[in-house]
C-alpha positions in Angstrom: 10.7 -5.8 43.3 14.4 -6.3 42.6 13.5 -9.5 40.6 11.1 -7.5 38.4 13.8 -4.9 37.6 16.4 -7.5 36.8 13.9 -9.4 34.6 13.0 -6.1 32.9 16.6 -5.3 32.2 17.3 -8.8 30.8 14.3 -8.6 28.5 15.4 -5.1 27.4 18.9 -6.3 26.5 17.6 -9.3 24.6 15.0 -7.3 22.6 17.3 -4.5 21.5 19.5 -6.8 19.3 16.4 -8.4 17.8 15.0 -4.9 16.8 18.4 -3.9 15.4 18.4 -7.0 13.1 15.0 -6.1 11.7 16.2 -2.6 10.9 19.4 -3.9 9.3 17.4 -5.4 6.4 17.2 -2.6 3.9 14.7 -2.9 1.1 14.8 -2.0 -2.5 11.9 -0.6 -4.6 11.0 -2.0 -8.0 8.9 0.2 -10.2 7.1 -2.0 -12.8 5.9 -0.7 -16.2 2.3 -1.4 -15.2 2.6 1.2 -12.4 3.0 -1.3 -9.6 5.6 -0.7 -6.9 7.3 -3.7 -5.1 9.2 -3.1 -1.9 11.5 -6.1 -1.8 15.1 -7.2 -1.4 16.8 -7.6 -4.8 19.0 -10.7 -4.8 20.3 -11.0 -8.4 20.1 -9.1 -11.7 20.9 -11.0 -14.8 20.8 -10.0 -18.5 17.1 -11.0 -18.8 15.7 -11.5 -15.3 15.7 -10.0 -11.8 15.4 -12.2 -8.7 14.1 -10.8 -5.5 12.9 -11.9 -2.0 9.5 -10.8 -0.7 10.2 -9.7 3.0 6.7 -10.8 4.1 6.9 -14.4 2.8 10.6 -14.9 2.4 9.9 -16.5 -1.0 12.3 -15.8 -3.9 10.5 -14.6 -7.1 12.0 -14.1 -10.6 10.6 -11.5 -13.1 11.7 -10.5 -16.5 13.7 -7.2 -16.9 11.4 -6.1 -19.7 8.5 -5.7 -17.1 10.6 -3.3 -15.0 10.8 0.4 -15.4 13.5 1.0 -12.7 14.9 -0.1 -9.4 15.7 2.2 -6.6 18.1 0.4 -4.3 18.2 0.9 -0.5 21.5 2.9 -0.8 19.8 5.4 -3.1 21.2 4.2 -6.4 18.8 4.0 -9.3 19.0 1.6 -12.2 16.7 2.3 -15.2 15.7 -0.6 -17.3 12.8 0.6 -19.6 11.0 3.9 -20.2 7.4 4.1 -19.0 4.7 3.0 -21.4 2.7 6.2 -20.8 3.7 9.5 -19.5 1.4 12.0 -17.8 1.5 15.3 -19.5 -0.2 18.6 -18.4 -2.9 19.9 -20.7 -0.9 23.0 -21.7 2.4 21.2 -22.3 3.9 21.3 -25.8 4.1 17.5 -26.0 0.3 17.5 -26.5 0.5 19.2 -29.9 0.2 16.9 -32.8 2.4 17.6 -35.9 1.2 16.1 -39.1 1.9 16.4 -42.9 -1.5 15.1 -43.9 -4.1 17.7 -44.8 -6.9 15.3 -44.0 -5.9 15.4 -40.3 -6.9 19.1 -40.0 -10.1 19.1 -42.1 -12.9 20.7 -40.2 -10.7 22.3 -37.6 -10.2 26.1 -37.1 -7.1 27.8 -38.4 -5.1 29.7 -35.8 -2.2 31.0 -37.8 1.1 30.2 -39.5 4.2 29.1 -37.6 7.8 29.3 -38.8 10.6 27.7 -36.8 14.2 26.9 -37.2 16.4 24.5 -35.1 18.7 25.8 -32.4 22.2 26.6 -33.4 23.7 23.9 -31.1 22.4 21.0 -33.1 25.1 18.4 -33.8 23.3 16.2 -36.2 20.5 16.5 -38.8 18.3 14.3 -36.6 18.9 16.6 -33.6 18.2 19.7 -35.7 14.9 18.3 -36.9 13.8 17.4 -33.4 14.8 20.9 -32.2 12.7 22.5 -34.9 9.8 20.2 -34.1 9.8 21.1 -30.4 10.0 24.8 -31.2 7.0 24.4 -33.5 5.0 22.6 -30.8 5.9 25.3 -28.3 4.8 28.1 -30.6 1.5 26.2 -31.3 0.8 26.0 -27.6 1.2 29.8 -27.3 -1.4 30.2 -30.0 -3.7 27.7 -28.2 -3.5 25.2 -31.1 -3.8 21.4 -30.8 -2.5 20.3 -34.3 0.1 21.7 -36.7 -0.1 20.9 -40.4 3.5 21.1 -41.8 3.6 22.8 -45.2 7.3 23.0 -45.7 10.4 21.3 -44.3 14.0 22.2 -45.2 17.3 20.8 -44.1 20.3 23.1 -44.5 23.9 22.5 -43.9 26.7 20.5 -45.5 30.1 19.2 -44.8 31.7 21.1 -42.0 28.7 23.3 -41.4 26.3 22.9 -38.4 23.0 21.3 -39.5 19.9 23.5 -39.5 16.3 22.5 -40.0 13.5 24.9 -40.7 9.8 24.2 -40.8 6.6 26.1 -41.8 3.2 25.0 -40.7 -0.4 26.1 -40.0 -1.7 25.8 -36.5 -5.2 24.4 -36.0 -7.5 24.0 -33.0 -10.8 22.4 -32.1 -12.5 25.7 -31.2 -12.8 29.0 -33.0 -9.8 31.3 -32.4 -10.2 33.8 -29.6 -10.6 37.3 -30.8 -9.4 40.2 -28.6 -12.0 42.6 -27.2 -10.5 45.6 -29.1 -11.0 43.9 -32.4 -14.6 43.1 -31.5 -15.3 46.7 -30.5 -14.0 48.0 -33.8 -16.3 45.7 -35.8 -19.3 46.9 -33.8 -18.6 50.5 -34.6 
């Protein structure tokens, strides 16, 4: 009986350090642009490649940085290499609205109304002002339920020493007839 206890204690003391060594290997996560996720141990990052070790096979593999979206290291640090190829967007998000200057893009669609926007006051460059006005136009189009905006007028304002401003006017279009409120329908019936 005493021999079994002694053998059990010895096995316990030998196995604890072995388990501790397994836990000591912390793994990094590589998020690929093709949506694959690799849980590995990153060994080296160069200007064009990343070398890592697969913990299951202990083989060292090298991949190009242009295939990687980001790496999340075991200590929590993130390093972003490339933006994702596609981004999931909710159906009602402003990013789904298409803004065009071609009349042919909206032929056959239903007109929802006119939209006028101006960039935010905090724009520091003409490019930022245009982007701000564009986003505001897309957000107003979503509120109307539109899918496409045909831009009829663009104007950049601001000179030396003045903050840049960008204004846009467009017509919102959708794939279905615009929704009419119940009150307007009741007036037409009477």
